FIKOLZA-1660 file (N, C-alpha, C; in steps of 0.1 Angstrom, whole numbers, plus 5000, padded with zeros to 4 digits):
% residues 82
   i   px   py   pz ch aa at
   1 5009 4991 5001  A  X  N
   1 5001 4999 4998  A  X CA
   1 5009 5015 4999  A  X  C
   2 5009 5022 4990  A  X  N
   2 5015 5032 4989  A  X CA
   2 5012 5043 4998  A  X  C
   3 5018 5052 5005  A  X  N
   3 5017 5059 5015  A  X CA
   3 5023 5073 5013  A  X  C
   4 5028 5074 5002  A  X  N
   4 5035 5090 5001  A  X CA
   4 5026 5098 4996  A  X  C
   5 5031 5112 4994  A  X  N
   5 5021 5121 4989  A  X CA
   5 5022 5121 4972  A  X  C
   6 5013 5124 4968  A  X  N
   6 5009 5124 4953  A  X CA
   6 5022 5130 4945  A  X  C
   7 5025 5143 4949  A  X  N
   7 5035 5151 4945  A  X CA
   7 5049 5144 4946  A  X  C
   8 5052 5135 4958  A  X  N
   8 5064 5131 4957  A  X CA
   8 5064 5115 4947  A  X  C
   9 5054 5111 4945  A  X  N
   9 5052 5100 4937  A  X CA
   9 5054 5103 4925  A  X  C
  10 5050 5112 4919  A  X  N
  10 5053 5117 4905  A  X CA
  10 5065 5124 4901  A  X  C
  11 5072 5129 4909  A  X  N
  11 5084 5136 4909  A  X CA
  11 5096 5125 4905  A  X  C
  12 5103 5132 4896  A  X  N
  12 5116 5123 4890  A  X CA
  12 5124 5126 4902  A  X  C
  13 5123 5137 4908  A  X  N
  13 5137 5140 4920  A  X CA
  13 5139 5130 4929  A  X  C
  14 5128 5124 4935  A  X  N
  14 5125 5115 4944  A  X CA
  14 5123 5102 4940  A  X  C
  15 5135 5091 4942  A  X  N
  15 5134 5078 4935  A  X CA
  15 5127 5068 4945  A  X  C
  16 5125 5074 4954  A  X  N
  16 5118 5064 4967  A  X CA
  16 5103 5070 4971  A  X  C
  17 5096 5058 4975  A  X  N
  17 5081 5059 4979  A  X CA
  17 5077 5050 4993  A  X  C
  18 5069 5055 5000  A  X  N
  18 5068 5050 5014  A  X CA
  18 5057 5041 5011  A  X  C
  19 5056 5028 5018  A  X  N
  19 5046 5018 5015  A  X CA
  19 5045 5010 5027  A  X  C
  20 5032 5003 5029  A  X  N
  20 5028 4999 5042  A  X CA
  20 5026 4985 5035  A  X  C
  21 5033 4972 5041  A  X  N
  21 5032 4961 5034  A  X CA
  21 5015 4954 5040  A  X  C
  22 5009 4947 5032  A  X  N
  22 4997 4942 5032  A  X CA
  22 4998 4925 5032  A  X  C
  23 4990 4918 5043  A  X  N
  23 4993 4907 5040  A  X CA
  23 4978 4899 5044  A  X  C
  24 4976 4888 5037  A  X  N
  24 4963 4882 5041  A  X CA
  24 4962 4874 5054  A  X  C
  25 4973 4873 5059  A  X  N
  25 4973 4865 5073  A  X CA
  25 4966 4877 5084  A  X  C
  26 4957 4875 5092  A  X  N
  26 4953 4882 5100  A  X CA
  26 4959 4884 5112  A  X  C
  27 4957 4896 5118  A  X  N
  27 4968 4899 5130  A  X CA
  27 4959 4906 5141  A  X  C
  28 4961 4907 5154  A  X  N
  28 4956 4917 5162  A  X CA
  28 4964 4925 5168  A  X  C
  29 4959 4937 5172  A  X  N
  29 4967 4947 5175  A  X CA
  29 4966 4961 5170  A  X  C
  30 4971 4972 5176  A  X  N
  30 4968 4985 5172  A  X CA
  30 4976 4988 5159  A  X  C
  31 4985 4981 5156  A  X  N
  31 4994 4983 5145  A  X CA
  31 4990 4973 5132  A  X  C
  32 4981 4966 5134  A  X  N
  32 4978 4955 5122  A  X CA
  32 4963 4961 5121  A  X  C
  33 4960 4968 5110  A  X  N
  33 4947 4975 5105  A  X CA
  33 4941 4964 5093  A  X  C
  34 4928 4959 5100  A  X  N
  34 4922 4951 5089  A  X CA
  34 4917 4959 5077  A  X  C
  35 4920 4955 5066  A  X  N
  35 4913 4960 5052  A  X CA
  35 4904 4951 5046  A  X  C
  36 4892 4955 5044  A  X  N
  36 4882 4949 5037  A  X CA
  36 4885 4947 5020  A  X  C
  37 4880 4936 5014  A  X  N
  37 4880 4933 5001  A  X CA
  37 4871 4943 4993  A  X  C
  38 4876 4947 4983  A  X  N
  38 4866 4954 4976  A  X CA
  38 4873 4966 4967  A  X  C
  39 4868 4978 4969  A  X  N
  39 4872 4992 4964  A  X CA
  39 4885 4995 4966  A  X  C
  40 4892 4989 4978  A  X  N
  40 4905 4991 4979  A  X CA
  40 4916 4984 4968  A  X  C
  41 4908 4974 4962  A  X  N
  41 4914 4965 4953  A  X CA
  41 4917 4950 4957  A  X  C
  42 4917 4951 4971  A  X  N
  42 4919 4938 4977  A  X CA
  42 4909 4925 4974  A  X  C
  43 4913 4915 4970  A  X  N
  43 4905 4905 4967  A  X CA
  43 4901 4895 4981  A  X  C
  44 4906 4895 4991  A  X  N
  44 4900 4890 5003  A  X CA
  44 4905 4898 5012  A  X  C
  45 4899 4897 5022  A  X  N
  45 4903 4905 5037  A  X CA
  45 4917 4903 5041  A  X  C
  46 4921 4916 5047  A  X  N
  46 4938 4915 5047  A  X CA
  46 4940 4925 5059  A  X  C
  47 4955 4926 5060  A  X  N
  47 4959 4933 5072  A  X CA
  47 4969 4943 5068  A  X  C
  48 4970 4953 5069  A  X  N
  48 4981 4964 5068  A  X CA
  48 4989 4962 5081  A  X  C
  49 5003 4962 5078  A  X  N
  49 5011 4958 5088  A  X CA
  49 5019 4970 5091  A  X  C
  50 5011 4984 5098  A  X  N
  50 5016 4996 5098  A  X CA
  50 5031 4996 5104  A  X  C
  51 5033 4985 5111  A  X  N
  51 5047 4988 5121  A  X CA
  51 5059 4985 5110  A  X  C
  52 5058 4980 5099  A  X  N
  52 5067 4976 5089  A  X CA
  52 5068 4986 5076  A  X  C
  53 5064 4998 5081  A  X  N
  53 5063 5011 5071  A  X CA
  53 5080 5010 5062  A  X  C
  54 5082 5011 5050  A  X  N
  54 5093 5012 5045  A  X CA
  54 5094 5018 5030  A  X  C
  55 5105 5020 5027  A  X  N
  55 5105 5030 5014  A  X CA
  55 5112 5019 5004  A  X  C
  56 5105 5021 4995  A  X  N
  56 5111 5011 4983  A  X CA
  56 5113 5021 4967  A  X  C
  57 5122 5015 4960  A  X  N
  57 5122 5023 4944  A  X CA
  57 5108 5023 4937  A  X  C
  58 5108 5032 4933  A  X  N
  58 5094 5037 4925  A  X CA
  58 5095 5025 4913  A  X  C
  59 5106 5022 4908  A  X  N
  59 5103 5012 4898  A  X CA
  59 5101 4997 4901  A  X  C
  60 5098 4996 4914  A  X  N
  60 5091 4980 4918  A  X CA
  60 5077 4985 4915  A  X  C
  61 5069 4993 4916  A  X  N
  61 5057 4997 4914  A  X CA
  61 5051 4994 4898  A  X  C
  62 5046 4984 4896  A  X  N
  62 5039 4982 4883  A  X CA
  62 5025 4985 4879  A  X  C
  63 5015 4983 4888  A  X  N
  63 5002 4986 4887  A  X CA
  63 4995 4992 4899  A  X  C
  64 4986 5001 4897  A  X  N
  64 4976 5002 4909  A  X CA
  64 4967 4992 4908  A  X  C
  65 4963 4986 4919  A  X  N
  65 4952 4976 4920  A  X CA
  65 4938 4984 4927  A  X  C
  66 4940 4995 4936  A  X  N
  66 4927 5000 4940  A  X CA
  66 4933 5012 4948  A  X  C
  67 4924 5016 4956  A  X  N
  67 4924 5026 4964  A  X CA
  67 4917 5031 4977  A  X  C
  68 4924 5031 4989  A  X  N
  68 4919 5029 5001  A  X CA
  68 4911 5041 5004  A  X  C
  69 4900 5041 5012  A  X  N
  69 4892 5051 5014  A  X CA
  69 4898 5066 5021  A  X  C
  70 4892 5076 5024  A  X  N
  70 4899 5087 5031  A  X CA
  70 4899 5082 5045  A  X  C
  71 4888 5074 5049  A  X  N
  71 4887 5069 5065  A  X CA
  71 4897 5061 5067  A  X  C
  72 4900 5051 5059  A  X  N
  72 4912 5041 5061  A  X CA
  72 4925 5048 5061  A  X  C
  73 4927 5057 5052  A  X  N
  73 4939 5064 5052  A  X CA
  73 4942 5075 5064  A  X  C
  74 4930 5079 5069  A  X  N
  74 4932 5086 5082  A  X CA
  74 4936 5078 5093  A  X  C
  75 4929 5066 5094  A  X  N
  75 4932 5057 5108  A  X CA
  75 4947 5053 5104  A  X  C
  76 4953 5050 5095  A  X  N
  76 4967 5046 5090  A  X CA
  76 4974 5059 5098  A  X  C
  77 4970 5070 5091  A  X  N
  77 4982 5081 5094  A  X CA
  77 4981 5084 5107  A  X  C
  78 4972 5081 5115  A  X  N
  78 4968 5084 5130  A  X CA
  78 4981 5075 5135  A  X  C
  79 4982 5062 5133  A  X  N
  79 4991 5055 5138  A  X CA
  79 5005 5057 5134  A  X  C
  80 5007 5063 5124  A  X  N
  80 5023 5067 5119  A  X CA
  80 5027 5076 5126  A  X  C
  81 5018 5085 5129  A  X  N
  81 5023 5101 5135  A  X CA
  81 5023 5101 5148  A  X  C
  82 5017 5089 5157  A  X  N
  82 5018 5089 5170  A  X CA
  82 5030 5088 5175  A  X  C
% end
């Protein structure tokens, strides 16, 4: 799940983007956010593993699968800035 600002994502100057890994394995805890299948592009219920935020090279991104809702993004941002 890409979390970087769109201006950073589209800039040639910045080669990296921030991502949160997503897994199909369920987990409990404040840093494991459940994601429903559907509009986000997920084909099954999944978990965003917020405590494993990392930067990757933009060239590794090949395709956009979906988009999280503003509410889901707000919850993730809350945990990242705490």
